[in-house]
C-alpha positions, -999 to +999 in steps of 0.1 A: +000+000+000+013+034-009+013+058+021+011+095+020+025+111+052+003+138+067+031+150+088+023+173+118-013+180+124-019+211+146-053+211+161-065+247+164-086+249+196-112+277+199-112+279+237-090+269+266-097+232+272-105+211+302-106+178+282-078+154+291-078+131+260-090+129+225-095+104+196-088+110+160-105+088+134-095+088+097-117+071+072-123+072+034-128+051+003-105+021-002-089+023+032-093+009+067-102+033+094-073+046+114-081+054+151-056+069+175-060+082+210-038+110+223-036+134+253-039+171+251-016+197+265-022+235+261-041+249+232-023+230+204-015+193+200+007+180+172+004+145+158+024+127+131+005+101+112+006+081+080-026+080+059-031+062+026-032+084-005-068+089-019-098+111-021-123+121+006-102+114+036-123+123+066-105+134+098-128+134+129-116+145+163-135+141+196-122+153+229-133+138+262-131+150+298-120+128+327-155+111+328-152+102+291-179+126+281-174+141+247-168+178+251-156+189+217-154+177+182-142+188+148-138+173+113-123+180+079-124+162+046-095+165+021-081+147-009-046+134-003-030+129-037+005+137-025+024+141+007+008+167+029+029+187+053+001+196+077-037+197+083-054+221+106-086+209+122-107+234+141-128+220+169-158+234+187-172+228+221-203+206+224-223+223+252-256+208+265-285+209+241-309+237+249-343+228+263-377+238+252-395+263+275-431+274+279-447+305+297-482+305+310-505+322+335-490+356+326-503+385+348-492+421+352-463+411+374-459+373+374-456+344+350-452+306+353-423+290+335-420+254+325-391+237+307-381+202+295-357+182+317-322+183+303-306+149+294-270+163+294-247+136+307-226+163+326-255+185+338-245+211+364-274+235+366-302+255+349-298+292+349-330+313+343-324+345+324-349+374+322-346+408+307-363+435+286-338+432+258-336+402+235-298+398+238-298+379+271-264+372+287-259+344+312-235+364+333-257+395+336-294+385+332-295+354+355-323+356+380-321+321+395-298+290+394-314+255+398-291+226+405-318+198+406-319+183+371-355+171+376-369+205+386-387+221+357-410+249+369-406+283+384-427+313+392-413+346+380-423+376+401-416+413+403-421+422+367-436+455+355-471+457+340-477+461+303-440+453+294-423+431+269-399+405+285-375+379+271-369+347+290-345+318+285-334+286+304-297+279+300-283+244+307-248+247+321-224+217+322-197+208+347-171+227+326-194+257+329-201+256+292-235+264+277-250+269+243-252+306+233-280+298+209-306+290+236-342+295+228-355+329+239-392+333+247-408+366+242-439+375+262-459+405+274-472+412+309-507+424+311-518+459+322-524+463+359-555+444+369-568+409+369-560+400+333-543+366+328-527+353+296-526+315+288-513+294+259-536+267+246-513+238+234-515+201+230-481+193+215-450+181+235-428+210+224-404+187+205-410+193+168-393+161+155-419+152+128-434+173+101-463+168+077-473+181+043-504+169+024-495+172-013-524+187-032-550+164-017-558+185+014-571+221+018-556+226+053-546+213+087-564+221+120-562+217+157-593+216+179-586+238+209-606+241+241-612+266+268-637+263+297-648+299+297-652+329+274-618+343+266-603+367+241-581+351+215-551+373+208-526+352+188-521+319+171-488+301+164-477+275+139-444+256+139-431+257+104-401+236+092-373+256+077-378+242+041-409+263+038-394+297+048-408+324+025-439+305+016-475+317+022-505+303+040-537+315+056-543+315+094-579+309+102-600+308+134-632+287+130-661+277+152-662+240+160-689+231+136-678+205+110-710+210+089-710+248+086-683+265+106-682+303+112-650+321+102-640+341+133-608+355+118-585+350+089-551+365+078-527+357+050-492+351+063-457+347+048-434+326+068-403+348+073-384+323+094-385+287+106-399+277+140-428+293+156-447+317+133-470+340+153-501+356+139-516+386+158-554+387+161-554+410+192-571+438+172-599+415+158-618+411+191-623+374+187-640+356+217-639+319+220-656+296+245-654+258+245-641+240+214-629+259+183-606+253+154-573+270+145-564+262+109-535+264+085-551+268+051-531+262+019-530+290-006-515+295-040-502+260-043-480+264-012-475+233+010-463+243+044-443+217+064-461+217+097-447+199+128-469+173+145-470+148+174-481+112+170-505+111+199-541+101+202-561+129+218-586+139+191-570+173+185-557+169+149-580+174+119-577+180+082-599+197+056-604+180+023-629+191-003-649+211+024-651+180+046-636+179+081-617+146+089-605+138+124-570+124+126-569+101+156-532+098+157-519+133+152-518+166+170-503+196+151-480+222+165-507+248+164-513+269+195-534+299+206-528+327+231-559+337+250-566+364+276-592+364+304-601+379+337-588+358+366-573+331+344-586+297+333-595+269+356-585+242+331-569+243+296 
């Protein structure tokens, strides 16, 4: 076998490291994988290795801490057609995956926060961030640290009425690293008084599946329920990124599968992936009991809408003016409602 010597391989490290060892794996067509473990000292580690000549040689590096938890990784693919003097592989930290969070029971000064439990193998703590500016910083905007992994609720107090706030839950690991791209939740406190805001939702907050009905459906709906008369102010749809820039119609309908009343409708263009929010606060829509929130297809657009595979009777579709209940699906369609004194049950 002809060998092409890679020579010294400096690993350019982005941050000061606390990992103690690493593994480099080299793979590619017509060669056996090469795996080598090495220790790390300082910000640069130099290895000398022999790699068979050939195309698409993938260099993958993973760095572990003393508990063998992968803390950083980096990769690079190159063609080795002749001797190579050096290859620089940049690595990045692998902080804990951000968790989904939800805000409910919003009043003029308080709100209830719920988040998913982190499954980070080196979990250290949650840090709750709150501020009136969207650029939240973990070192400045922290309001509470929670060291119990299984704790997942908190009551936020002391906020100002009629104010926009931004909230985030940061998962920090034992190396005190965290993901700077944590989800930020925007919400509004109510004016002074007894007004309470709630979010009607039936999904699990984990948009892992998406659904598009190609040309055979007119739209997708969720049946939502409230136990008292409330004002509907906003609806939200979780749109997959492949549909960014596409149009659809947001509709609020009475729960009548024979002849529903249109309570509100707006044409929307999805400017970004994730939650797309539609404001109906100026439409004075009141709902009580069951009602539909619909994503209606327009102009041949087929939005990719996230869903859960659950059996709760919430998901419906509309086909040729006929409503069909989907027993095994609930869509990522939510509604924000406002009422005096809050809801007893959602």
